[in-house]
N, CA, C and O atoms as a DFTB+ gen file, in Angstrom:
784 C
 N C O
     1  1     -91.889      -1.643     160.006
     2  2     -90.373      -1.532     159.869
     3  2     -89.683      -0.963     161.165
     4  3     -89.662       0.265     161.088
     5  1     -89.171      -1.375     162.205
     6  2     -88.554      -0.487     163.462
     7  2     -87.136       0.028     162.780
     8  3     -86.546      -0.693     161.975
     9  1     -86.669       1.243     163.139
    10  2     -85.563       1.780     162.792
    11  2     -84.117       1.243     164.103
    12  3     -82.888       1.313     164.112
    13  1     -84.842       0.897     164.738
    14  2     -83.787       0.782     165.830
    15  2     -83.688      -0.608     165.678
    16  3     -84.643      -1.265     165.265
    17  1     -82.373      -1.222     166.044
    18  2     -82.002      -2.908     165.743
    19  2     -81.359      -3.127     167.155
    20  3     -81.287      -4.315     167.467
    21  1     -80.822      -2.134     168.180
    22  2     -80.090      -2.597     169.332
    23  2     -79.167      -3.255     168.979
    24  3     -79.010      -4.131     169.829
    25  1     -78.102      -3.391     167.825
    26  2     -76.965      -4.108     167.612
    27  2     -75.995      -3.093     168.111
    28  3     -74.998      -3.613     168.611
    29  1     -76.006      -1.919     168.116
    30  2     -75.219      -1.618     168.328
    31  2     -75.160      -0.507     170.178
    32  3     -74.723       0.612     170.447
    33  1     -75.752      -1.452     170.902
    34  2     -76.246      -0.854     172.117
    35  2     -74.531      -1.180     172.862
    36  3     -74.218      -0.370     173.735
    37  1     -73.552      -2.223     172.561
    38  2     -72.884      -2.316     173.264
    39  2     -71.398      -1.714     172.283
    40  3     -70.377      -2.317     171.952
    41  1     -71.910      -0.075     171.996
    42  2     -70.844       0.537     171.405
    43  2     -69.820       0.136     169.445
    44  3     -69.051       0.820     168.770
    45  1     -70.186      -0.729     169.332
    46  2     -69.825      -0.692     168.176
    47  2     -71.077      -0.820     167.319
    48  3     -72.224      -1.055     167.698
    49  1     -70.618      -0.617     166.082
    50  2     -71.429      -0.408     164.792
    51  2     -71.219      -0.976     163.546
    52  3     -70.169      -1.601     163.405
    53  1     -71.923      -0.904     162.684
    54  2     -71.714      -1.842     161.143
    55  2     -71.302      -1.407     160.413
    56  3     -71.875      -0.384     160.038
    57  1     -70.010      -1.829     159.649
    58  2     -69.455      -1.208     158.271
    59  2     -69.789      -2.220     157.143
    60  3     -70.367      -3.251     157.488
    61  1     -69.528      -2.064     156.005
    62  2     -69.294      -2.673     154.567
    63  2     -68.607      -3.739     154.583
    64  3     -67.426      -3.535     154.304
    65  1     -68.907      -4.941     154.828
    66  2     -67.843      -6.207     155.309
    67  2     -67.481      -6.314     156.892
    68  3     -66.843      -7.293     157.279
    69  1     -67.900      -5.285     157.823
    70  2     -67.117      -5.890     159.005
    71  2     -67.543      -5.145     160.260
    72  3     -68.154      -4.196     159.766
    73  1     -67.601      -4.982     161.622
    74  2     -67.970      -4.474     162.665
    75  2     -66.769      -3.463     162.896
    76  3     -65.756      -3.495     162.197
    77  1     -66.957      -2.592     163.900
    78  2     -66.078      -2.044     164.545
    79  2     -66.914      -1.228     165.884
    80  3     -68.113      -1.208     166.164
    81  1     -65.755      -0.599     166.539
    82  2     -65.884       0.194     167.565
    83  2     -66.543       1.861     167.014
    84  3     -66.202       2.362     165.942
    85  1     -67.439       2.474     167.907
    86  2     -68.074       3.505     167.572
    87  2     -67.500       4.739     167.339
    88  3     -67.962       5.604     166.595
    89  1     -66.254       4.821     168.134
    90  2     -65.553       5.600     168.260
    91  2     -64.217       5.698     167.457
    92  3     -63.274       6.478     167.591
    93  1     -64.403       4.763     166.662
    94  2     -63.156       4.251     165.671
    95  2     -62.803       5.442     164.485
    96  3     -63.687       6.287     164.348
    97  1     -61.623       5.576     163.644
    98  2     -61.438       7.245     163.611
    99  2     -62.018       6.893     161.845
   100  3     -62.116       7.771     160.988
   101  1     -62.378       5.247     161.602
   102  2     -63.140       5.278     160.148
   103  2     -64.590       5.951     160.410
   104  3     -65.082       6.625     159.505
   105  1     -65.292       5.779     161.648
   106  2     -66.387       5.992     162.107
   107  2     -66.218       7.702     162.338
   108  3     -67.008       8.449     161.760
   109  1     -65.477       8.085     162.941
   110  2     -65.136       9.288     163.305
   111  2     -65.094       9.977     161.553
   112  3     -65.658      11.071     161.517
   113  1     -64.778       9.717     160.772
   114  2     -64.235      10.435     159.650
   115  2     -65.806      10.432     158.735
   116  3     -66.146      11.552     158.357
   117  1     -66.581       9.482     158.436
   118  2     -67.697       9.020     157.522
   119  2     -68.864       9.800     158.408
   120  3     -69.872      10.381     158.005
   121  1     -68.357       9.599     159.788
   122  2     -69.789      10.376     160.886
   123  2     -69.765      12.107     160.531
   124  3     -70.680      12.924     160.427
   125  1     -68.276      12.224     160.405
   126  2     -68.162      13.726     160.336
   127  2     -68.664      13.935     158.879
   128  3     -69.149      15.051     159.065
   129  1     -68.919      13.666     157.488
   130  2     -69.699      13.342     156.329
   131  2     -71.014      13.456     156.367
   132  3     -71.681      14.306     155.778
   133  1     -71.338      12.732     156.955
   134  2     -72.840      12.785     157.892
   135  2     -73.450      13.920     158.061
   136  3     -74.460      14.352     157.506
   137  1     -72.462      14.600     159.236
   138  2     -72.557      15.892     159.313
   139  2     -72.911      16.870     158.844
   140  3     -73.850      17.628     159.088
   141  1     -71.724      16.859     157.768
   142  2     -71.565      18.003     156.709
   143  2     -72.650      18.053     155.816
   144  3     -73.204      19.049     155.351
   145  1     -72.951      16.539     155.583
   146  2     -74.125      16.766     154.674
   147  2     -75.191      17.168     155.136
   148  3     -75.899      17.821     154.370
   149  1     -75.729      16.897     156.691
   150  2     -76.666      17.436     157.656
   151  2     -76.679      19.527     157.049
   152  3     -77.628      20.221     156.684
   153  1     -75.764      19.738     157.146
   154  2     -75.423      20.921     157.274
   155  2     -75.831      21.651     155.893
   156  3     -76.656      22.549     155.723
   157  1     -74.995      20.986     154.950
   158  2     -75.357      21.474     153.468
   159  2     -76.911      21.133     153.330
   160  3     -77.206      21.888     152.403
   161  1     -77.807      20.626     153.590
   162  2     -79.273      20.295     153.633
   163  2     -79.603      21.525     154.222
   164  3     -79.958      22.394     153.425
   165  1     -79.575      21.854     155.541
   166  2     -79.878      23.182     156.003
   167  2     -79.937      24.729     155.334
   168  3     -80.661      25.688     155.600
   169  1     -78.760      24.533     154.262
   170  2     -78.310      25.610     153.504
   171  2     -79.748      25.377     152.431
   172  3     -80.668      26.193     152.370
   173  1     -79.703      24.473     151.874
   174  2     -80.624      24.384     150.736
   175  2     -81.881      25.196     151.053
   176  3     -82.389      26.007     150.278
   177  1     -82.327      24.892     152.276
   178  2     -83.482      25.377     153.119
   179  2     -83.698      27.137     153.091
   180  3     -84.717      27.820     152.987
   181  1     -82.477      27.441     153.212
   182  2     -82.263      29.144     153.272
   183  2     -81.820      29.940     151.849
   184  3     -81.678      31.158     151.962
   185  1     -81.609      29.389     150.621
   186  2     -81.569      29.408     149.425
   187  2     -82.958      29.490     148.846
   188  3     -83.823      28.640     149.055
   189  1     -83.139      30.736     147.989
   190  2     -83.998      31.212     147.353
   191  2     -83.720      30.125     145.904
   192  3     -82.679      29.871     145.299
   193  1     -85.252      29.618     145.679
   194  2     -84.759      28.600     144.530
   195  2     -84.745      28.844     143.518
   196  3     -84.391      27.991     142.704
   197  1     -85.211      30.412     143.025
   198  2     -85.168      30.927     141.652
   199  2     -83.657      31.398     141.147
   200  3     -83.082      31.268     140.066
   201  1     -83.133      32.218     142.858
   202  2     -81.978      33.060     142.623
   203  2     -80.862      32.570     142.587
   204  3     -79.860      32.974     141.997
   205  1     -81.088      31.220     143.555
   206  2     -79.709      30.407     143.409
   207  2     -79.880      29.101     143.270
   208  3     -79.617      28.217     144.086
   209  1     -80.484      28.980     141.840
   210  2     -80.993      27.442     141.015
   211  2     -79.591      26.574     140.537
   212  3     -79.463      25.350     140.507
   213  1     -78.819      27.380     140.259
   214  2     -77.427      26.839     140.168
   215  2     -76.757      26.097     141.143
   216  3     -76.543      24.898     140.963
   217  1     -76.294      26.857     142.467
   218  2     -76.060      26.615     143.778
   219  2     -76.859      25.366     144.100
   220  3     -76.256      24.327     144.368
   221  1     -78.374      25.421     144.087
   222  2     -79.002      24.356     144.917
   223  2     -79.018      23.270     144.304
   224  3     -79.361      22.254     144.909
   225  1     -78.539      23.207     142.547
   226  2     -78.596      22.113     141.885
   227  2     -76.738      20.935     142.301
   228  3     -76.452      19.755     142.502
   229  1     -75.943      22.423     142.206
   230  2     -74.963      21.473     142.600
   231  2     -74.976      21.222     144.422
   232  3     -74.345      20.207     144.718
   233  1     -75.491      21.860     145.467
   234  2     -75.475      21.042     146.256
   235  2     -76.490      19.904     146.607
   236  3     -76.200      19.108     147.500
   237  1     -77.223      19.844     146.185
   238  2     -77.847      18.313     145.855
   239  2     -77.227      17.030     145.250
   240  3     -77.260      15.851     145.603
   241  1     -76.667      17.661     144.241
   242  2     -74.981      16.492     143.224
   243  2     -74.303      16.318     144.435
   244  3     -74.172      15.141     144.769
   245  1     -73.732      17.348     145.351
   246  2     -72.749      17.480     146.517
   247  2     -73.113      16.266     147.450
   248  3     -72.339      15.355     147.746
   249  1     -74.463      16.407     147.881
   250  2     -75.145      15.553     148.925
   251  2     -74.758      14.084     148.468
   252  3     -74.127      13.207     149.058
   253  1     -75.333      14.113     147.255
   254  2     -75.315      12.525     146.247
   255  2     -73.846      11.980     146.993
   256  3     -73.632      11.172     147.897
   257  1     -73.034      12.766     146.219
   258  2     -71.500      12.567     146.277
   259  2     -70.975      12.148     147.633
   260  3     -70.101      11.293     147.778
   261  1     -71.751      13.015     148.926
   262  2     -71.197      13.142     150.092
   263  2     -71.866      11.450     150.805
   264  3     -71.263      10.840     151.688
   265  1     -73.006      11.029     150.261
   266  2     -73.124       9.671     150.565
   267  2     -72.236       8.598     150.155
   268  3     -71.954       7.573     150.777
   269  1     -71.701       9.119     148.627
   270  2     -70.775       7.958     148.656
   271  2     -69.374       7.821     148.958
   272  3     -68.671       6.816     148.863
   273  1     -68.987       9.327     149.446
   274  2     -67.646       9.405     150.049
   275  2     -68.046       8.407     151.430
   276  3     -67.350       7.405     151.598
   277  1     -68.998       8.651     152.259
   278  2     -68.977       8.205     153.461
   279  2     -68.935       6.687     153.274
   280  3     -68.051       6.133     153.926
   281  1     -69.847       5.760     152.383
   282  2     -70.087       4.550     151.880
   283  2     -68.669       4.278     151.726
   284  3     -68.258       3.718     152.742
   285  1     -67.640       4.474     150.747
   286  2     -66.578       4.523     150.398
   287  2     -65.494       4.179     151.327
   288  3     -64.736       3.211     151.271
   289  1     -65.560       5.464     152.496
   290  2     -65.155       5.109     153.766
   291  2     -65.415       4.144     154.424
   292  3     -64.446       3.490     154.809
   293  1     -66.687       3.711     154.782
   294  2     -67.138       2.263     155.620
   295  2     -66.795       1.173     154.741
   296  3     -66.965       0.093     155.306
   297  1     -66.239       1.042     153.187
   298  2     -66.326      -0.194     153.187
   299  2     -64.781      -1.001     153.343
   300  3     -63.665      -0.704     152.917
   301  1     -65.138      -1.815     153.920
   302  2     -63.739      -2.859     154.795
   303  2     -63.809      -4.071     154.157
   304  3     -63.027      -4.907     154.610
   305  1     -64.736      -4.543     152.941
   306  2     -65.566      -5.867     152.275
   307  2     -63.721      -6.045     151.575
   308  3     -62.745      -5.295     151.557
   309  1     -64.001      -7.453     151.081
   310  2     -62.524      -7.749     150.682
   311  2     -62.382      -7.338     148.898
   312  3     -61.454      -7.293     148.090
   313  1     -64.253      -7.020     148.856
   314  2     -63.672      -6.800     147.113
   315  2     -64.483      -5.459     147.223
   316  3     -65.713      -5.440     147.158
   317  1     -63.849      -4.540     147.363
   318  2     -64.475      -3.120     147.180
   319  2     -63.903      -2.377     145.680
   320  3     -62.871      -2.230     145.026
   321  1     -65.524      -2.002     145.662
   322  2     -65.815      -0.924     144.468
   323  2     -66.341       0.512     144.985
   324  3     -67.481       0.796     145.350
   325  1     -65.343       1.235     144.926
   326  2     -65.410       2.517     145.389
   327  2     -66.503       3.157     143.958
   328  3     -66.504       3.041     142.733
   329  1     -67.493       3.977     145.190
   330  2     -68.055       4.974     143.630
   331  2     -67.679       6.123     143.431
   332  3     -67.774       6.558     142.284
   333  1     -67.103       7.019     144.553
   334  2     -66.384       8.210     144.134
   335  2     -65.105       8.267     143.602
   336  3     -64.124       7.603     143.938
   337  1     -65.237       9.471     142.385
   338  2     -64.317       9.145     141.165
   339  2     -63.863      10.693     140.658
   340  3     -64.740      11.556     140.693
   341  1     -62.707      11.010     140.256
   342  2     -61.805      11.778     139.997
   343  2     -62.926      13.061     139.065
   344  3     -62.799      14.285     139.048
   345  1     -63.812      12.332     138.483
   346  2     -64.843      13.279     137.360
   347  2     -65.792      14.068     138.427
   348  3     -66.401      15.119     138.225
   349  1     -65.759      13.318     139.558
   350  2     -66.704      14.673     140.317
   351  2     -66.010      15.492     140.967
   352  3     -66.683      16.415     141.426
   353  1     -64.496      15.546     141.286
   354  2     -63.717      16.575     141.564
   355  2     -63.310      17.384     139.868
   356  3     -62.977      18.569     139.852
   357  1     -63.346      17.052     139.334
   358  2     -62.993      17.621     137.517
   359  2     -64.125      18.958     137.904
   360  3     -63.773      20.120     138.111
   361  1     -65.609      18.416     137.937
   362  2     -66.503      19.084     137.768
   363  2     -66.630      20.085     138.590
   364  3     -66.677      21.199     138.068
   365  1     -66.705      20.008     139.804
   366  2     -66.649      20.951     141.139
   367  2     -66.024      21.764     140.683
   368  3     -66.480      22.883     140.446
   369  1     -64.114      21.208     140.299
   370  2     -63.587      22.306     139.744
   371  2     -64.062      23.830     138.833
   372  3     -63.739      25.010     138.964
   373  1     -64.970      23.102     137.895
   374  2     -65.015      23.836     137.075
   375  2     -66.286      24.997     137.462
   376  3     -66.173      26.175     137.122
   377  1     -67.749      24.366     138.376
   378  2     -68.392      25.082     139.143
   379  2     -67.401      26.645     140.054
   380  3     -67.449      27.858     139.849
   381  1     -66.585      25.774     141.075
   382  2     -65.569      26.574     141.780
   383  2     -65.012      27.676     140.361
   384  3     -65.979      28.429     140.242
   385  1     -64.521      27.875     139.859
   386  2     -63.912      28.796     138.592
   387  2     -64.945      29.748     138.900
   388  3     -64.732      30.721     139.624
   389  1     -66.720      29.348     138.058
   390  2     -67.404      30.057     137.738
   391  2     -67.573      30.942     138.999
   392  3     -67.389      32.159     138.955
   393  1     -67.971      30.208     140.248
   394  2     -68.743      31.308     141.368
   395  2     -67.511      32.550     141.647
   396  3     -67.713      33.747     141.855
   397  1     -66.092      31.767     141.568
   398  2     -65.175      32.725     142.194
   399  2     -65.071      34.658     141.266
   400  3     -64.754      35.813     141.551
   401  1     -65.727      33.620     139.784
   402  2     -65.541      34.778     139.068
   403  2     -66.740      35.860     139.564
   404  3     -66.635      37.078     139.417
   405  1     -68.020      35.114     140.245
   406  2     -68.943      36.485     140.192
   407  2     -68.736      37.496     141.461
   408  3     -69.149      38.637     141.667
   409  1     -67.738      36.398     142.398
   410  2     -67.650      37.112     143.727
   411  2     -66.866      38.568     143.574
   412  3     -66.601      39.086     142.489
   413  1     -66.587      39.056     144.715
   414  2     -65.861      40.498     144.395
   415  2     -64.022      40.070     144.717
   416  3     -63.751      39.093     145.416
   417  1     -63.247      40.685     144.285
   418  2     -61.828      40.765     144.242
   419  2     -61.885      40.623     145.992
   420  3     -62.525      41.272     146.819
   421  1     -60.883      39.430     146.152
   422  2     -60.815      38.729     147.274
   423  2     -59.201      39.435     147.600
   424  3     -58.291      39.476     146.772
   425  1     -59.126      40.037     149.227
   426  2     -57.900      40.689     149.181
   427  2     -57.550      40.211     150.494
   428  3     -56.342      40.017     150.630
   429  1     -58.290      39.961     151.526
   430  2     -58.524      39.934     152.897
   431  2     -59.362      39.038     153.072
   432  3     -60.416      38.846     152.464
   433  1     -58.655      38.162     154.368
   434  2     -59.502      36.716     155.142
   435  2     -60.885      37.560     155.117
   436  3     -60.962      38.783     155.000
   437  1     -61.843      36.750     155.236
   438  2     -62.947      37.619     156.117
   439  2     -63.439      36.860     156.985
   440  3     -62.905      35.759     157.121
   441  1     -64.698      37.243     157.905
   442  2     -65.202      36.632     158.799
   443  2     -66.756      35.967     158.351
   444  3     -67.723      36.601     157.927
   445  1     -66.682      34.942     158.518
   446  2     -67.913      33.518     158.557
   447  2     -69.197      34.305     158.650
   448  3     -69.597      34.580     159.782
   449  1     -69.787      34.640     157.762
   450  2     -71.025      35.235     157.961
   451  2     -72.058      35.734     156.922
   452  3     -72.658      34.916     156.224
   453  1     -72.245      36.882     156.826
   454  2     -73.791      37.325     156.102
   455  2     -74.992      36.956     156.088
   456  3     -75.677      36.975     157.110
   457  1     -75.369      36.625     155.112
   458  2     -76.578      35.840     155.259
   459  2     -76.889      34.266     155.746
   460  3     -76.111      33.311     155.727
   461  1     -78.195      34.310     156.160
   462  2     -78.306      32.661     156.963
   463  2     -77.097      31.849     156.040
   464  3     -76.055      31.359     156.474
   465  1     -77.652      31.880     154.454
   466  2     -77.115      30.902     154.002
   467  2     -75.668      31.244     153.606
   468  3     -75.093      30.289     153.081
   469  1     -75.090      32.127     153.699
   470  2     -73.983      31.874     153.591
   471  2     -73.259      31.618     155.190
   472  3     -72.167      31.070     155.041
   473  1     -73.517      31.817     156.344
   474  2     -73.329      31.601     157.342
   475  2     -73.330      30.243     157.598
   476  3     -72.533      29.774     158.410
   477  1     -74.125      29.555     157.007
   478  2     -74.273      27.969     156.945
   479  2     -73.501      27.364     156.075
   480  3     -72.526      26.669     156.362
   481  1     -73.886      27.593     155.046
   482  2     -72.382      27.259     153.949
   483  2     -70.999      27.562     154.421
   484  3     -70.082      26.878     153.968
   485  1     -70.675      28.765     155.511
   486  2     -69.397      28.711     156.094
   487  2     -68.971      27.665     157.094
   488  3     -67.787      27.422     157.329
   489  1     -70.134      26.971     157.755
   490  2     -70.414      26.173     158.746
   491  2     -69.957      24.941     158.256
   492  3     -69.122      24.207     158.785
   493  1     -70.624      24.751     157.104
   494  2     -70.036      23.450     156.215
   495  2     -68.934      22.975     155.682
   496  3     -68.476      21.834     155.623
   497  1     -68.465      24.277     155.196
   498  2     -66.754      24.346     155.045
   499  2     -65.668      24.276     156.394
   500  3     -64.496      23.917     156.275
   501  1     -66.213      24.634     157.509
   502  2     -65.249      24.097     157.971
   503  2     -65.255      22.257     158.805
   504  3     -64.344      21.561     159.253
   505  1     -66.856      22.037     158.673
   506  2     -66.904      20.696     159.023
   507  2     -66.450      20.227     157.545
   508  3     -65.490      19.624     158.025
   509  1     -66.369      20.083     156.726
   510  2     -65.478      19.582     155.413
   511  2     -64.292      19.837     155.492
   512  3     -63.658      18.987     154.866
   513  1     -63.423      20.854     156.113
   514  2     -61.931      20.713     156.431
   515  2     -61.555      19.538     157.658
   516  3     -60.627      18.734     157.740
   517  1     -62.806      19.854     158.627
   518  2     -62.451      18.787     159.510
   519  2     -62.887      17.337     159.203
   520  3     -62.860      16.515     160.119
   521  1     -63.239      17.021     158.113
   522  2     -63.677      15.545     158.013
   523  2     -62.269      15.184     156.709
   524  3     -61.684      14.136     156.436
   525  1     -62.134      16.658     156.135
   526  2     -60.344      15.932     156.018
   527  2     -59.422      15.723     156.474
   528  3     -58.764      14.769     156.059
   529  1     -59.006      16.438     157.423
   530  2     -58.519      16.006     158.786
   531  2     -58.520      14.509     159.053
   532  3     -57.684      13.626     158.861
   533  1     -60.058      14.534     159.691
   534  2     -60.219      12.808     159.793
   535  2     -60.126      11.855     158.752
   536  3     -59.836      10.706     159.087
   537  1     -60.358      12.162     157.279
   538  2     -59.754      11.331     156.528
   539  2     -57.827      11.018     156.480
   540  3     -57.180       9.972     156.439
   541  1     -57.512      12.147     156.503
   542  2     -55.786      11.978     156.452
   543  2     -55.306      11.562     157.558
   544  3     -54.100      11.340     157.449
   545  1     -55.854      11.290     158.918
   546  2     -55.501      10.342     159.867
   547  2     -55.525       8.816     159.750
   548  3     -54.800       7.921     160.185
   549  1     -56.929       8.865     158.796
   550  2     -57.444       7.352     158.660
   551  2     -56.091       6.995     157.634
   552  3     -55.228       6.178     157.955
   553  1     -56.084       7.727     156.417
   554  2     -55.074       6.901     155.602
   555  2     -53.704       6.960     156.602
   556  3     -52.860       6.228     156.084
   557  1     -53.407       7.306     157.310
   558  2     -52.279       7.057     158.181
   559  2     -52.109       6.033     158.871
   560  3     -51.032       5.771     159.406
   561  1     -53.485       5.078     158.983
   562  2     -53.613       3.908     159.832
   563  2     -54.107       3.033     159.134
   564  3     -54.173       2.021     159.832
   565  1     -54.552       2.815     158.003
   566  2     -54.816       2.076     156.958
   567  2     -54.941       1.862     155.717
   568  3     -55.631       2.745     155.206
   569  1     -54.586       1.080     154.979
   570  2     -54.070       1.373     153.865
   571  2     -54.944       1.345     152.646
   572  3     -54.600       1.709     151.522
   573  1     -56.174       0.848     153.016
   574  2     -56.862       1.026     152.166
   575  2     -57.995       1.961     152.004
   576  3     -59.083       1.609     151.550
   577  1     -57.685       3.276     152.424
   578  2     -58.624       4.368     152.076
   579  2     -58.428       5.263     150.738
   580  3     -57.549       6.060     150.409
   581  1     -59.712       4.764     150.047
   582  2     -59.643       5.915     148.637
   583  2     -59.364       7.083     149.012
   584  3     -59.919       7.713     149.912
   585  1     -57.913       7.646     147.890
   586  2     -57.527       9.186     148.309
   587  2     -58.166       9.957     147.606
   588  3     -57.982      11.173     147.581
   589  1     -59.266       9.143     146.735
   590  2     -60.447      10.269     145.920
   591  2     -60.986      11.146     147.187
   592  3     -60.974      12.377     147.205
   593  1     -61.456      10.324     148.233
   594  2     -62.567      11.238     149.092
   595  2     -61.572      12.678     149.696
   596  3     -61.817      13.885     149.694
   597  1     -60.411      11.894     150.169
   598  2     -59.431      13.364     150.502
   599  2     -59.527      14.227     149.150
   600  3     -60.177      15.263     149.292
   601  1     -59.193      14.081     148.328
   602  2     -59.239      15.279     146.983
   603  2     -60.230      15.963     147.510
   604  3     -60.285      17.082     148.022
   605  1     -61.436      14.678     147.207
   606  2     -62.568      15.570     146.745
   607  2     -63.432      15.956     147.913
   608  3     -64.631      16.102     147.676
   609  1     -62.804      16.226     149.687
   610  2     -63.339      16.885     150.560
   611  2     -62.170      18.202     150.693
   612  3     -62.425      19.006     151.590
   613  1     -61.177      18.413     150.036
   614  2     -60.631      19.360     150.033
   615  2     -60.483      20.355     148.683
   616  3     -59.849      21.410     148.644
   617  1     -61.296      19.686     147.507
   618  2     -61.834      20.560     147.280
   619  2     -63.240      21.255     147.033
   620  3     -63.332      22.365     146.510
   621  1     -64.293      20.526     147.441
   622  2     -65.406      20.902     148.389
   623  2     -65.196      21.938     149.327
   624  3     -65.888      22.905     149.011
   625  1     -64.470      22.161     150.444
   626  2     -64.446      23.301     151.160
   627  2     -63.727      24.661     150.463
   628  3     -63.813      25.801     150.922
   629  1     -63.215      24.384     149.611
   630  2     -63.409      25.528     148.281
   631  2     -64.459      25.875     147.584
   632  3     -64.443      26.877     146.871
   633  1     -65.361      25.198     147.685
   634  2     -66.385      25.219     146.335
   635  2     -67.483      25.682     147.808
   636  3     -68.541      26.165     147.406
   637  1     -67.399      25.617     149.125
   638  2     -68.299      26.037     150.057
   639  2     -67.780      27.818     149.959
   640  3     -68.460      28.828     149.779
   641  1     -66.483      27.657     150.141
   642  2     -65.959      29.138     150.423
   643  2     -66.691      30.389     149.260
   644  3     -67.333      31.436     149.338
   645  1     -66.101      29.472     148.183
   646  2     -67.090      30.433     147.028
   647  2     -69.008      30.701     147.070
   648  3     -69.763      31.669     146.977
   649  1     -69.147      29.155     147.271
   650  2     -70.583      29.663     147.086
   651  2     -71.395      30.300     148.498
   652  3     -72.598      30.563     148.520
   653  1     -70.516      30.465     149.567
   654  2     -70.596      31.560     150.667
   655  2     -70.658      32.816     150.293
   656  3     -71.509      33.652     150.600
   657  1     -69.685      32.934     149.587
   658  2     -69.685      34.090     148.788
   659  2     -70.759      35.105     148.169
   660  3     -71.314      36.173     148.425
   661  1     -70.692      33.895     146.991
   662  2     -72.086      34.464     146.299
   663  2     -73.130      34.181     146.717
   664  3     -74.164      34.409     146.090
   665  1     -73.099      33.616     147.880
   666  2     -74.683      33.625     148.851
   667  2     -74.824      35.015     148.905
   668  3     -75.804      35.554     148.392
   669  1     -73.699      35.838     149.635
   670  2     -74.070      37.082     149.843
   671  2     -74.168      38.147     148.901
   672  3     -75.021      39.014     149.091
   673  1     -73.127      38.225     147.534
   674  2     -73.647      39.076     146.562
   675  2     -74.752      38.765     145.988
   676  3     -74.947      39.513     145.030
   677  1     -75.562      38.008     146.131
   678  2     -76.774      37.724     145.051
   679  2     -77.844      37.934     146.079
   680  3     -78.881      37.324     145.817
   681  1     -77.860      38.698     147.274
   682  2     -78.808      38.983     148.055
   683  2     -77.957      40.681     148.769
   684  3     -78.362      41.170     149.823
   685  1     -76.949      41.239     148.054
   686  2     -76.334      42.555     148.273
   687  2     -76.213      42.521     149.464
   688  3     -76.998      43.220     150.105
   689  1     -75.179      41.693     150.223
   690  2     -74.746      41.488     151.451
   691  2     -73.355      41.384     151.194
   692  3     -72.977      40.485     150.443
   693  1     -72.160      42.521     151.934
   694  2     -70.778      42.428     151.632
   695  2     -70.391      41.505     152.615
   696  3     -71.013      41.409     153.672
   697  1     -69.358      40.782     152.333
   698  2     -68.516      40.377     153.296
   699  2     -67.853      41.297     153.763
   700  3     -67.427      42.294     153.179
   701  1     -67.647      40.731     155.773
   702  2     -66.735      41.308     156.400
   703  2     -65.409      41.092     156.149
   704  3     -65.115      39.949     155.797
   705  1     -64.529      41.905     156.243
   706  2     -62.743      41.283     155.733
   707  2     -62.405      41.448     157.361
   708  3     -62.729      42.532     157.845
   709  1     -61.978      40.777     157.970
   710  2     -61.005      40.494     158.844
   711  2     -59.807      41.430     158.918
   712  3     -58.696      41.338     158.396
   713  1     -60.549      42.721     160.024
   714  2     -59.548      43.914     160.114
   715  2     -58.025      43.843     160.372
   716  3     -57.199      44.538     159.780
   717  1     -57.784      43.048     161.196
   718  2     -56.236      42.759     161.284
   719  2     -55.598      42.193     160.305
   720  3     -54.378      42.123     160.447
   721  1     -56.234      41.597     158.972
   722  2     -55.633      40.654     157.790
   723  2     -54.991      41.716     157.229
   724  3     -55.637      42.674     156.805
   725  1     -53.360      41.655     157.148
   726  2     -53.185      42.113     155.967
   727  2     -53.593      41.564     154.148
   728  3     -54.187      40.519     153.884
   729  1     -53.101      42.553     153.136
   730  2     -53.633      41.853     152.272
   731  2     -52.783      40.324     151.482
   732  3     -51.677      40.299     150.942
   733  1     -53.395      39.614     151.599
   734  2     -53.356      37.967     151.395
   735  2     -53.705      37.454     150.413
   736  3     -53.092      36.461     150.021
   737  1     -54.682      37.904     149.771
   738  2     -54.748      37.579     148.311
   739  2     -54.457      38.353     147.303
   740  3     -55.040      39.429     147.168
   741  1     -53.375      37.872     146.310
   742  2     -52.684      39.222     145.262
   743  2     -53.740      39.094     144.150
   744  3     -53.592      39.979     143.307
   745  1     -54.903      38.141     143.859
   746  2     -55.983      38.234     143.011
   747  2     -56.640      37.272     143.036
   748  3     -56.415      36.213     143.621
   749  1     -57.992      37.734     142.045
   750  2     -59.015      36.485     142.709
   751  2     -58.614      35.008     142.110
   752  3     -59.388      34.084     142.360
   753  1     -57.576      34.779     141.422
   754  2     -57.478      33.459     141.297
   755  2     -56.594      33.279     142.230
   756  3     -56.440      32.074     142.033
   757  1     -55.885      33.514     143.095
   758  2     -54.482      33.143     143.797
   759  2     -54.980      31.875     144.304
   760  3     -56.125      31.501     144.559
   761  1     -53.442      31.096     144.421
   762  2     -53.525      29.698     145.141
   763  2     -53.599      29.899     146.496
   764  3     -53.630      28.873     147.176
   765  1     -53.624      30.604     146.876
   766  2     -54.124      30.466     148.558
   767  2     -55.171      30.994     148.825
   768  3     -55.516      32.137     148.524
   769  1     -56.038      29.826     149.690
   770  2     -57.409      29.423     150.018
   771  2     -57.686      29.739     151.257
   772  3     -56.906      29.419     152.155
   773  1     -59.089      30.566     151.564
   774  2     -59.226      30.532     152.659
   775  2     -59.546      29.194     153.339
   776  3     -60.395      28.378     152.980
   777  1     -58.629      29.110     154.487
   778  2     -58.564      27.558     155.314
   779  2     -58.203      26.915     155.057
   780  3     -58.486      25.836     155.576
   781  1     -57.189      27.001     153.955
   782  2     -56.197      26.219     153.624
   783  2     -54.642      25.836     154.397
   784  3     -53.865      25.045     153.864
């Protein structure tokens, strides 16, 4: 089986139920989700399998869910059956709460970094925000964009921020606070989150 098809040589690509230009905002959105998935895969390789068993399980689930998100955004068929559900968001919110409790009290913005895994998770977080922005743009031009994908990406960026902090905590590496930041977080459960 050959992996190249030559069908995209003229600048178009296949969707579920149609074709479009490769630089279409829909392709940009699900392509960014694919990029995000790759960085999460990189983070997986940087986490100790014993120390981070729970986070690794989360990330594997997230990788599957990101494939679902990409497939839902690529679906332009007349009969759309979407894979993403609000249950995935609810499950992620529970995990965010657990991870936030494990991290130290957050008062100021922090610089992305620390351990290699934490740095990669921060990269994934920023790509998640870009995917979310592109999905918002897509939803302004198309009526058939499943809103659950946007909500999922919004919550995922929070999860990745919390996971990055825990990746440092469990390796006894301190976050580096942004020195010019005032105290912007009133407590661990503050509604204001990094990057929001």
